[in-house]
Structure formats: structure tokens, C-alpha cells
N, C-alpha and C positions, 0 to 999 in steps of 0.2 A: 512265538517264545524265542526264536533264534534272534530277534533284535536285542534281548538282554544279555545274551552271552558275553558281550564285551565288558559287562560291568564286574564280572567276578572270574576269579581263577578256579581252573578246574580242581577238584580235590585230589590231593595227592596221597596216594595209598601204597601199601607194601604188596609186592608181586607174590611172593611165595611164602607158604607156612616155614616156621623155624628159622626166619631171617633174624641173625644176630644184631643186636643193638649194643654198640660199642662205647666205651669211654675214652676220650683222648685222640680219637680219630678212627679211620676206617682200616688201619694197618692189621693184619691177620694176629698180630702179638698184642693188640690192644685188648682190654679186659671186656669181656662179654657181660653186661649187666642184666640184660634181658633178650628172650626170644619172642619174635612178633609173628603173629598170624597172617595169612594172607588177607588183603583187603582191609587191614587196619590202618586208618587214617591217621595221618601225622602233619603238623604244622611245621613247615621248615622256617628256620630262625637264619641261618645263612648258610653259605657254602664256601668250601676251601678245595684246592686243586693240589693233588700229591702225585708229582709225575704227570701222568696223562689222564689220571681218573679224578672225576669230580666226587667230593665227599660232602654231605649234608648233615648239618646240625639240626636235629629235630625234636620236638616236644611231641608228648603223645599222652593220652589217658586210657588205661585199661582197667576194667572193674573198680572204677573209682580211683584208681592210683596213678599218680603222674609220673612219667619217665621222660628221662632227656639223655640225649647220646648221638652217636654218628652212625649214618648208614650210607653205602655207596650209592653211587647213581643207579646202577644197573639193577639194584633192588627195589626201585621205586617207580611208579607210573607217574605221568602227567607233570613232569617238572619243566617242561618247555616255557611256561608263562612265567615261572619263577625266574629262570635263567635269563629271559628276554628282559623281564623287569630289572633284574639285578645289574645286567651289563649295560642298560640304558642309564644306569644310575638312578632308578626310580624310588629306591628305599631312602625314606625321609630320614635326613641325618646318617646315611648308611656308612659303614666303614669297610676298608679294603679287606681282601682275603688275608693279607698279610697280617693285619692287626688281629684279627680273629684267630689266625694261626698262632701268634704269639700269645694270646690270651689263653689258649686250649692245649697248647703243646704239652705232652706229659713230661717231657724232660726238662721243661724251662724252669729255671729256679724262680721262685716267688719273688726274690728281692733283687733279681738281676735288673741292670738298666733297662733292657729292652722291655722286659714285663712291666717295669714301672710305667715307662713310656706308653705301652699299650694300655694299660689301666687308665692313664691320664687322658689318652684319645677317647677311650670308651667312655669316660666321664665327662666328655665335652670341655676337656682343658688343654687345646691344641697348642698355646702358647708354653705352657710348663713342660708339655711333652717334647716340643721342639727344642728347648733348650739343653734336655737329656740327650736326645737324639744328635744334636749339632758336635757333643762331645764325641760320641762314637764315630761319628763321620770325620771329623778331625784327625781320630786315631786310624784313619783309613780302613775302616770296617770291611770285611770281605763278605759279608751277610747282605744278600740283595734285599731282604725283608727291612733291613734298617733304613735303607734309602726309600723304599716304599712308604714305610711309616713317617719318615721325615717329609716327604714330598706331601704326604696327605695332612701332616701337622703345619707344613708352611702354607698349604692351600687353604686349609680352615683359619690360618691366622692372617689371611689376606696377602700373602707372598706368593702368587701364582707363578711367576718367573722362577723364583728359587725352587718351587715344587716340581716344575718341568725339569730343571737341572737334576734334582735327585731322582726323579723317575727315570730320566734318560740313563743315567749311571746304572739303576738297577735292571732296565731292559738290557743294557751291554753284558750286564752279568748274566742275566737269565731272561730270555724272552718270554713273554707272558700277554696272550691275546687280550685278557682282561685289563691288565694294566695299560696296554697299548691303546686300547678304547678310551680309558679315561684319560691318558696323555693327549689323545687326539682331542677329546671334548674340551679339556682345560686350554690346550693350545688356541682352540678356536675362541674361547673365551678372551683369552689375552688378546687376540688379534682384533676383535669386536669392541673391547670395552676402552673407552676413551675417559673414564672417570677416574682421574688421578688427583682430585682435591680430596682433603681428609679434613674432618672434624672431630674431636674425641669428647664424648660426654662422661658421664658418671658409670652409666651401664652400656653404651652403645658407642661404637667408632663408625661414623657415617662417611661413606665414600660417594663423590659425585662429580659430575661435568660441570667445571666452572663457566664455561661458555653456554650452557644449556640452562642452569639454574643459578639465580642471583644469590650471594651469600647470605642476605637476610632470609631467604627463604629456607636456605640450608639449615640456618641456626633454629628456625621455628621447628623444622622437621625434626631435628635432633631433639630438642625439648620434648616434641610429642612421643618421639620413640623412647627416650628416657622415662617419661611418665608412665607409658604403656608396659614397658618391661617391669617397672616397680608394681604396677597395679595386677598384672597378670602372674607374676612371680608369686605375689601375696595370696591370690585365689587358688592358684595350682600348687604351690609349694614346691616350685621348681628351684634347683640352685643356679645361681649366676656369679660362678667364681671368676669368670672371664667376661670381659665385654663381648656382647653380640657385635658381628659385622654386618652393616645394612650398606647396599650399594643402590644408588638411584641412577637410572639411565634414560636417555631418550627411548621413546617406544621402538624406534628402529633397532638401536643397539640393544635394547632388552630382548627382543625375538631373535636377532642374529646371535646373541649371546647364548640364551638358554634354549632355543629350538621349542619354545613352548608352544601350546596351542593357542590359537586366536582368541579364545575366551579368557585366557590367563591374565590375572590383574596383579600377580606377584608369585614368588617361590621362595621356599627355604630348603636348601639341601646342605646345610652346615652354616650358610650364610643368607641373610635375607635380601633379595633381589627384587626390586619393583620398578616398573617404568613411570617416568615422570610425566604427569599430567597436570599443568599450570591451571586448568578449569576446575579442577576437584576443590570443594569447600573445606575448610578446615576440619568439619566433622567427618567428612568422606576420607581425608586424608588419615585421620585419626583411627577410623575404622579400617582402613586398609593395613596400616601398620599393625593394629591390633591382632588382625587375624594372621598375620605372620609371625608375630611374636608368641601367639600360642603355639604354633608350630615348633618354635624354637625351644620353648618350655617343655612341651611333651616329649622332644627329642633327648632333652637333658634328662629325663625321668626315666626313659627306657625305650622298649619297642612297643608302640601301642598300634593298634589296627587303624586303617585309614579312615572307617567312619566316626571314629572318635577324634582324630585329629581334625578333620573338616566339619564335624559337627560342633565341637567346642569351639573351634576358630570362628565359625559363623555367630553362635550363641553368645560369646565373649567379646564380639566386635558389635553387637547390638542388633543382628538380623533377626528377624521373626517369621514364622510361618503364615502366610495368609489363608483365608478359608478356602480359597481356589486351590492352595498347595496341598491342604489337608484332604479335601475331597479327592484330589489326583491320586494321593498316597492310598487312600481307601479303596478307589476303583481298581488300581493296579495291584493292590494286595488280594483283592477279591477276585482278580483274574488269575493270581499266582504268577504274575509278571515280575515279581522284584525277588532277588535273592535274599537270604538272610544276612544279618550285619555282617557276621564274620566271614561271609564268601564274597564280600566285595573285593575286587582286585586291588593290589598294591599301588599301581601306577594309573593315575587318572588322566595323565597328561596326553594318551592318546586317544581319549573317548571323543566322540561326535559332541557338539554342542548340546544337542537333546539328552543325550545319555548323561553327561557330565551334569546338566540341569537336574536331572530326576536324583543321581547319586547324591549331589549336594542336599536336595530337598529331603531325601530319606534320612540322611546322617543329621540334618538340623531337627527333625522331626525325633529322632532318638535322643539327641543332646537335650532338648526341651523335656522329654519324658525323665531323663536322668536327673535333671534338677529338680523337676516335681515330685518325682516318687523317692528320691534318695538324699532329700536335703538334710534329714536327720544324721545320715551317715558322714555326709561332707564329701567335697570333691577330693580334698587333700587326703582324706583317710582312703578313698576308693583307690587312688593313683598310687598309695604306699603300700595297698595290699592286692598287688595284681594277680593272686592266686583267687581271688573273690570275683575276678572279672568275667569268668565264663558264665557264672551263675546270673550275673547281673544282665550280660549279654543276651542269654536265653529269656530272661523276663522281659527286657525290651522288645525281642523278636515277637513275643507273645502279645504285647501290648500294641505293637504296630502291625499285627495280623501277618506276618511274614512266615509263619510256620505252615 
């Protein structure tokens, strides 16, 4: 059984009875919306740091009723996996603590420029957010969170050097280990990335290394990307208010930049990033881009579990389970050697090749069942009604034998 532990995060539970669940943050003066019993399981959505204490935004369900609020780190068990994944930047399309802080701060005016910028970032419209934040920066804002958000917006808008400048200003105002880790990560990206040539399409901005890839190939890639964004957006129903950024690098530069596992064929963390392989056929290139576009679209729609991201990315790029794969899933499920879908860990980049293969296989099986059994509901309707997703996930677990 120990071999499968890397596949999922340990359950996060409440330590003591009568633990307050607060709205707006973990401060003692924040409103208490519920009292939680010991061993109550919670789903961490994100974390913020106030002073020296970490505070978690959590969702939970008690007696059939859903709750959402904030709980301090000291009140929870088993948060290490989440903290590690968050610090490594493992949450797909993840936002910084400062963005979440701006969105949830009880004293923030709903129509303030900072709040509007935060909402635009949360809606995956970084260029629009950056335009607002640049005005605040020009006015010499003394709020370090403004510079954090400006940096995040610049990075998502494919302006990493500007992002580093904004973050450096914020770090001088208020040292923060999480922001410093992000700064170091992006600084490494900038040093390793030589892809300075740009092509702009209807839905995608493509950046690549001119010496590595001929312009004709780049134009063909851009056409494929534009087509895939249109197709996937229609099938999933995701908004495309701004162009996606896609970065194509040499394999060496890709792995230096992303620090991805050796089995990685691409990444989406706010921008699509793939290694260039001239030996790929046009159909293989299309499938590669389709996979990452699905991640981008799902990120635009909200916070979805990793199995859905990877399952739909495979399914919608044309992958199919072989009879051998189906047999292996049945065998592992009968041995109780697989986690339930909702227990799959958020960060797959640290998995071994074998464990990653199994995780992708199970996710694809779940996605195929989703299409087979919920065709009448429709994928667009499912993704527009996340409150129904727990019930659908439970049904898929049952069909896969993961209970």
C-alpha cells in the first residue's frame, strides 16, 4: 500500500471540537459562521498569511449543508502536503496570497481599484488587471500587495522581467518567503528562456526561439493553437476574454525553466509551455496543444480537481484507454491500491513515471465514464454547476470500483 501514498494528499481534518469557522479571515474579531467538531474533514482552497500565522480558506459539508470560511493552521491536521504543493507553484492557474487576500478582505471596498484588479486576475484577465495596477504603481502605492498583484498580472501577461521588478519592490516593503520562492522561480525562468520571437493570432500569442524553430513551423503551430482554443472553448464553455500565452522552447530550455519531471510533455501554470520536438507529426502536435488548452480552459472556469484536468485533457486530445489499461485499473481497484478521485494529490510533477502513468490512466477512465454516463447533462452544464460535482465524483468512484 505504501507505494500509492504519493498519489494523494492526506485528508485535512479539524483537531478539536468547537473550532470556529470564520468569515473574512482568521482574526478574532471576524464573524464566526459555524462551530466545527473534531475530525471534520475540510477541503483547503487556498491559504493566506497574516503576520506570522497561516490561515486557510476551506470548504466543508456537515449534515448535508455546505460551509465556507477560514480556519487557522493550528486548528488543522495534515496541511504539509498542501503547503508544499502551494509553495512549489503546483496549483494549476494558482493565484498569490495577495490576490486572495484582496478578494476576501472584509474591509476592502467592492468598487476599489485593487478589488477590481484582483477580480480580473481571478477571472484570468491579467492584461486588464495590469492596466489598473500600473496606475496604482505610478501613484507610488505604499501597499506591498499592489506590487505582488502587479507582478502576477505582468507574469501572466508574459512580461516576466517587469514581474520581477514589481515583486522586488514588494519584498523590500515586506519580506515574504512565499513571494521570495516565486521570485526565485520566475528569475530562473527568465535566465533559462531564450524564446524571444512572438507571433499573435486570434486567440493565442505564441513565443518561441527563432534559431530553434523556423518561422513557417511557428505559423503552423499558431494556426493549430488558435483552432484548438476555439474547439475546446466551445465544448467546455470557457471564457476567452484575453489571448492565451503559449511558449515553445528547446527540450533543454524547457526542463531548465520548468524543472518538470522527465515524463512531462507540457505544462500550464497560467501560460502554456511545451518543448519543441521537430519529429512530431502534425496530429501529435495538435494533441499536445489540445491537452494544454484544456488545462487553460478549466483554469478559466474555476478550481477543478486534478483528475478532471488530466482526464479531460487526455480525452479531448484524442487519447483512449486500451484493454490492457482497463484490466490494470480493475486489478488495482480490486486490491484497494488506488485512491478515490477526490484524494488524488494536486501536484503530479513530483510523481515517479510509474505512479504518474497510473494517475493519468485512472483519470482518463473517469473522463470516459463522465462522457458516457452524463451525455444528456452535457459537459458545459456540469462545469457551470460545481455544486453537483461531488455527487458526480461519488458516482464515478463507484463505477471505477474505488470505494
